[in-house]
Residue frames relative to the residue before (quaternion, step in Angstrom):
aa qw qx qy qz dx dy dz
M 1.0000 0.0000 0.0000 0.0000 0.00 0.00 0.00
S 0.4385 -0.7035 0.4859 0.2770 3.59 -0.84 0.85
I 0.6536 -0.4951 0.4082 0.4014 3.56 -1.35 0.40
A 0.6456 0.5193 -0.3313 0.4513 3.62 0.89 -0.80
A 0.6510 0.5043 -0.3334 0.4590 3.60 0.90 -0.83
L 0.6468 0.4997 -0.3462 0.4606 3.65 0.97 -0.73
L 0.6681 0.5196 -0.2897 0.4468 3.55 0.93 -0.89
L 0.6211 0.5522 -0.3214 0.4539 3.55 1.15 -0.73
E 0.5805 0.5863 -0.3773 0.4206 3.59 1.02 -0.63
D 0.7051 0.4430 -0.2359 0.5010 3.54 0.95 -0.98
F 0.5869 0.5918 -0.3439 0.4325 3.54 1.11 -0.80
D 0.6830 0.4924 -0.2869 0.4569 3.60 0.79 -1.01
V 0.6582 0.4952 -0.3163 0.4707 3.60 0.93 -0.73
E 0.7360 0.4267 -0.2751 0.4477 3.55 0.71 -0.94
I 0.5985 0.4865 -0.3978 0.4968 3.70 1.06 -0.41
S 0.5928 0.5375 -0.3744 0.4685 3.64 0.95 -0.66
N 0.6910 0.4765 -0.2874 0.4613 3.60 0.75 -0.95
T 0.6619 0.4824 -0.3208 0.4758 3.59 0.94 -0.78
R 0.6356 0.5269 -0.3351 0.4540 3.60 1.01 -0.74
R 0.6557 0.5179 -0.2944 0.4639 3.63 0.98 -0.90
T 0.6594 0.4972 -0.3003 0.4773 3.52 1.15 -0.58
L 0.6431 0.5034 -0.2938 0.4967 3.57 1.01 -0.96
E 0.5984 0.5803 -0.3847 0.3964 3.65 0.94 -0.57
R 0.7015 0.4767 -0.2355 0.4745 3.59 1.22 -0.50
V 0.4647 0.6835 -0.4384 0.3531 3.55 1.30 -0.10
P 0.3720 -0.7375 0.5183 0.2215 3.60 -0.73 1.00
N 0.4880 -0.6567 0.4885 0.3032 3.56 -1.08 0.74
D 0.7303 0.5088 -0.2349 0.3907 3.54 1.03 -0.75
K 0.7301 0.4063 -0.2446 0.4920 3.67 1.19 0.16
P 0.1788 0.8241 -0.5298 0.0903 3.67 0.93 0.69
D 0.7418 0.4025 -0.2768 0.4595 3.61 0.94 -0.46
W 0.4641 0.6784 -0.4597 0.3363 3.65 1.25 0.03
A 0.0471 0.7556 -0.6500 0.0662 3.52 -1.11 0.88
P 0.4903 -0.6879 0.4527 0.2855 3.60 -0.99 0.87
H 0.7913 0.1006 -0.0599 0.6001 3.70 1.15 -0.27
A 0.6321 -0.5554 0.3900 0.3740 3.56 -1.16 0.47
R 0.7092 0.4010 -0.2730 0.5116 3.64 1.05 -0.56
S 0.5679 0.6132 -0.3949 0.3813 3.69 1.16 0.00
M 0.5590 -0.5875 0.4668 0.3527 3.55 -1.13 0.57
P 0.5001 -0.6511 0.4687 0.3261 3.63 -0.88 0.74
L 0.6515 -0.5734 0.3194 0.3805 3.55 -0.97 0.72
G 0.6783 0.5061 -0.2798 0.4533 3.63 0.91 -0.96
K 0.6539 0.5180 -0.2930 0.4672 3.58 1.08 -0.80
L 0.6402 0.5217 -0.2914 0.4827 3.53 1.15 -0.85
A 0.6199 0.5359 -0.3256 0.4717 3.58 1.08 -0.81
M 0.6997 0.4540 -0.2791 0.4759 3.62 0.90 -0.92
H 0.5875 0.5607 -0.3555 0.4628 3.59 1.17 -0.56
C 0.6488 0.4990 -0.2986 0.4908 3.59 1.02 -0.83
A 0.6580 0.5302 -0.2840 0.4531 3.58 1.01 -0.88
T 0.8001 0.3104 -0.1786 0.4813 3.57 0.87 -0.77
L 0.3810 0.7449 -0.4577 0.3008 3.61 1.26 0.05
P 0.6248 0.5304 -0.3995 0.4106 3.65 0.84 -0.59
L 0.5182 0.6114 -0.4349 0.4106 3.64 1.12 -0.25
F 0.6141 0.5263 -0.3602 0.4649 3.64 1.07 -0.60
G 0.5833 0.5421 -0.3566 0.4886 3.61 1.17 -0.63
V 0.6418 0.5243 -0.3400 0.4445 3.60 0.95 -0.76
Y 0.6165 0.5787 -0.2993 0.4421 3.52 1.09 -1.03
I 0.6727 0.5027 -0.2693 0.4714 3.51 0.98 -1.06
M 0.6780 0.4863 -0.2863 0.4711 3.57 1.05 -0.70
E 0.7958 0.3595 -0.1764 0.4542 3.57 0.86 -0.96
D 0.7300 0.4479 -0.2461 0.4537 3.64 1.02 -0.61
A 0.5603 -0.6291 0.4248 0.3314 3.60 -1.06 0.59
G 0.7301 -0.1997 0.1490 0.6363 3.53 1.31 -0.46
M 0.2998 -0.7489 0.5588 0.1925 3.57 -1.29 -0.13
D 0.0976 -0.7345 0.6680 0.0687 3.56 -0.93 0.85
M 0.3421 -0.7821 0.4858 0.1878 3.54 -0.27 1.29
A 0.6292 0.5252 -0.3589 0.4466 3.67 1.06 -0.42
N 0.8061 0.2224 -0.0857 0.5417 3.56 1.19 -0.54
S 0.2848 0.8093 -0.4880 0.1604 3.55 1.08 0.51
S 0.3648 -0.7269 0.5426 0.2100 3.54 -1.02 0.86
R 0.5575 0.6180 -0.3987 0.3851 3.56 1.21 -0.20
K 0.3951 -0.6999 0.5437 0.2419 3.58 -0.99 0.86
H 0.3858 -0.7132 0.5310 0.2459 3.56 -0.88 0.91
P 0.4880 -0.6633 0.4833 0.2972 3.53 -0.97 0.89
S 0.5488 -0.5840 0.4728 0.3664 3.59 -1.22 0.56
L 0.2143 -0.7648 0.5953 0.1212 3.48 -1.12 0.79
V 0.3687 0.7092 -0.4964 0.3388 3.58 1.31 0.37
F 0.2763 -0.7529 0.5830 0.1302 3.50 -0.83 1.08
E 0.1228 -0.8005 0.5850 0.0437 3.59 -0.61 1.12
S 0.7582 -0.1694 0.1485 0.6118 3.58 1.01 -0.89
K 0.6177 -0.5187 0.4383 0.3967 3.53 -1.36 0.31
D 0.6100 0.5572 -0.3504 0.4411 3.65 0.96 -0.73
L 0.6930 0.4533 -0.2878 0.4811 3.56 0.79 -0.96
C 0.5986 0.5674 -0.3450 0.4480 3.61 1.06 -0.73
L 0.6952 0.4665 -0.2635 0.4793 3.50 0.91 -0.99
A 0.5999 0.5308 -0.3583 0.4796 3.65 1.12 -0.62
R 0.6365 0.5312 -0.3252 0.4549 3.60 0.97 -0.82
L 0.6505 0.4880 -0.3320 0.4780 3.59 0.96 -0.91
D 0.6342 0.5339 -0.3488 0.4372 3.68 0.87 -0.83
E 0.6676 0.5185 -0.2861 0.4512 3.53 0.92 -0.99
S 0.7318 0.4362 -0.2441 0.4632 3.57 0.73 -1.09
A 0.6266 0.5228 -0.3397 0.4676 3.57 1.05 -0.71
A 0.6482 0.5087 -0.3325 0.4588 3.65 0.92 -0.81
S 0.6381 0.5059 -0.3381 0.4717 3.66 0.99 -0.79
C 0.6583 0.5226 -0.2985 0.4522 3.53 0.89 -0.99
R 0.6469 0.5223 -0.3219 0.4529 3.58 0.83 -1.04
A 0.6750 0.4980 -0.2988 0.4550 3.61 0.79 -1.00
A 0.6589 0.5006 -0.3160 0.4641 3.62 0.83 -0.86
L 0.6784 0.4947 -0.2816 0.4644 3.55 0.93 -0.85
A 0.6672 0.5240 -0.2991 0.4369 3.51 0.91 -0.97
S 0.7026 0.4656 -0.2605 0.4708 3.62 1.11 -0.67
A 0.5594 0.6350 -0.3863 0.3668 3.60 1.24 -0.22
S 0.3732 -0.7145 0.5508 0.2162 3.56 -0.93 0.97
D 0.6442 -0.4785 0.4156 0.4282 3.58 -1.29 0.19
E 0.6305 0.5182 -0.3432 0.4650 3.69 0.90 -0.66
H 0.6624 0.4979 -0.3144 0.4631 3.52 0.89 -0.89
L 0.6801 0.4875 -0.2835 0.4685 3.63 0.95 -0.83
A 0.6498 0.5202 -0.3117 0.4583 3.62 1.19 -0.59
A 0.5624 0.6362 -0.3802 0.3665 3.59 1.22 -0.50
L 0.5390 -0.6418 0.4313 0.3339 3.53 -1.13 0.66
W 0.1328 -0.7856 0.6001 0.0713 3.57 -0.99 0.66
P 0.2275 -0.8158 0.5213 0.1048 3.54 -0.14 1.36
F 0.0594 -0.7793 0.6238 -0.0077 3.56 -0.91 0.99
S 0.0987 0.8295 -0.5310 0.1421 3.56 -0.38 1.21
F 0.2183 -0.6880 0.6581 0.2141 3.46 -1.40 0.04
G 0.7728 -0.1882 0.0353 0.6050 3.50 -0.03 1.43
Q 0.8381 -0.1792 0.1357 0.4971 3.61 -0.81 -0.92
Q 0.5925 0.5687 -0.3625 0.4407 3.55 1.31 -0.27
M 0.2579 -0.7665 0.5744 0.1265 3.60 -0.64 1.16
I 0.2739 -0.7770 0.5556 0.1121 3.55 -0.69 1.16
L 0.7818 -0.1019 0.1458 0.5976 3.49 0.85 -1.10
N 0.0456 0.7775 -0.6269 0.0196 3.58 -1.05 0.70
E 0.3331 0.7466 -0.5047 0.2774 3.54 0.52 1.19
S 0.7403 -0.3792 0.2677 0.4862 3.64 -1.18 0.08
R 0.6059 -0.5408 0.4324 0.3916 3.62 -1.18 0.60
S 0.6763 0.4890 -0.3345 0.4377 3.64 0.82 -0.77
R 0.6559 0.4746 -0.3194 0.4924 3.66 0.97 -0.77
T 0.6434 0.4966 -0.3393 0.4737 3.67 0.96 -0.77
Y 0.6271 0.5323 -0.3479 0.4498 3.64 0.96 -0.75
K 0.6916 0.4468 -0.3096 0.4757 3.61 0.90 -0.85
R 0.6996 0.4758 -0.3016 0.4396 3.70 0.90 -0.71
L 0.8067 0.3417 -0.1586 0.4554 3.50 0.70 -1.13
F 0.7244 0.3569 -0.2435 0.5373 3.57 1.17 -0.38
M 0.7712 0.4029 -0.2356 0.4328 3.62 0.32 -1.24
N 0.7007 0.4417 -0.2847 0.4825 3.62 0.80 -0.94
H 0.5987 0.5638 -0.3263 0.4661 3.55 1.17 -0.72
L 0.6476 0.4881 -0.3032 0.5005 3.69 0.99 -0.91
I 0.6521 0.5126 -0.3327 0.4488 3.63 0.82 -0.92
H 0.6297 0.5500 -0.3208 0.4450 3.58 0.94 -0.97
H 0.7553 0.4250 -0.2364 0.4393 3.53 0.65 -1.13
T 0.5886 0.5509 -0.3600 0.4696 3.62 1.13 -0.56
A 0.6596 0.4895 -0.2966 0.4873 3.56 1.06 -0.82
Q 0.6071 0.5398 -0.3272 0.4827 3.55 1.10 -0.72
L 0.6404 0.5044 -0.3081 0.4905 3.61 0.99 -0.76
G 0.6061 0.5307 -0.3621 0.4690 3.62 1.04 -0.69
V 0.6314 0.5153 -0.3436 0.4666 3.66 0.97 -0.71
Y 0.6033 0.5452 -0.3428 0.4705 3.61 1.02 -0.84
L 0.6458 0.5174 -0.3231 0.4592 3.59 0.88 -0.93
R 0.6863 0.5193 -0.3011 0.4107 3.47 0.75 -0.99
I 0.6238 0.5330 -0.3149 0.4772 3.55 1.01 -0.99
N 0.7507 0.4072 -0.2307 0.4663 3.61 1.02 -0.81
D 0.4657 -0.7148 0.3935 0.3427 3.54 1.37 0.32
I 0.4031 0.6478 -0.5065 0.4017 3.57 1.05 0.98
P 0.5153 -0.6725 0.4165 0.3299 3.58 -0.76 0.97
V 0.3373 -0.7604 0.5350 0.1476 3.53 -0.96 0.98
P 0.4139 -0.7372 0.4591 0.2728 3.59 -0.63 0.94
A 0.4758 -0.6313 0.5285 0.3094 3.52 -1.21 0.62
L 0.0857 -0.8366 0.5410 0.0107 3.60 -0.41 1.21
Y 0.8211 0.1212 -0.0354 0.5566 3.63 0.78 -0.98
G 0.7403 -0.0165 0.0144 0.6719 3.51 1.33 0.05
P 0.7057 -0.4393 0.3060 0.4641 3.63 -1.23 -0.04
S 0.2953 -0.6814 0.6403 0.1961 3.59 -1.17 0.58
A 0.6694 -0.4741 0.3810 0.4265 3.53 -1.26 0.04
D 0.6963 0.4741 -0.2271 0.4887 3.55 1.32 -0.38
E 0.8329 0.1642 -0.0167 0.5283 3.57 1.00 -0.79
Q 0.4221 -0.6632 0.5431 0.2952 3.49 -1.15 0.49
W 0.3755 -0.7540 0.4946 0.2142 3.57 -1.00 0.58
A 0.0974 -0.7587 0.6413 0.0604 3.54 -1.19 0.70
M 0.5270 -0.6251 0.4607 0.3454 3.57 -0.94 0.82
P 0.4237 -0.6894 0.5128 0.2868 3.57 -0.82 0.90
S 0.3969 -0.7315 0.4978 0.2439 3.52 -1.09 0.80
C-alpha cells in the first residue's frame, strides 16, 4: 500500500469528523468566544473548513515561507453554516485529489517550512502533512467540540461516545 493510500484512510475519517462537527455550528453565534484570547466560533469553524487547503499547499508546493508566501489565505469570515460546509467540501476535495496523486517519492521529499530566515520545520512532506495539517485539523475540530459543549449544543461522537451520542465504528 502506498503512503498516500495510508494517509487517505485517516483523511477520510477526519474530514467526516470535521463535517459532523461543523454541521452543528449555530448560525447565530459567529462572534461568540469562551475567552477574550480565544478565536470566535465562526472564525474557528471557517478555519476548520479551509484547513485542508494547507494540505494542498504541502502536496503541491516545494515548501513555504510564511513571511513571503504567494498563497492567498482563505477568508475566515463566517457567513452561514451552509457556506462553511461548502468550503469544507471544496477544500477537502482539493486536498484529497492532491494527496491521492502523490507518489511515495514525492511524499518522502523534504518540505521546508519557514518564517523568513527562521526554519520552523524541514521534514518529509508526509510528516509535515501529518503534523501541520492533519494534527492541526484534529486539534481545531476538538476545540470546536468544546465550543459546542459550552453552548449546550450536542457534541458528536467522534472517537468514542460523547455525552450526547453513542458511537459506532466508522466503516
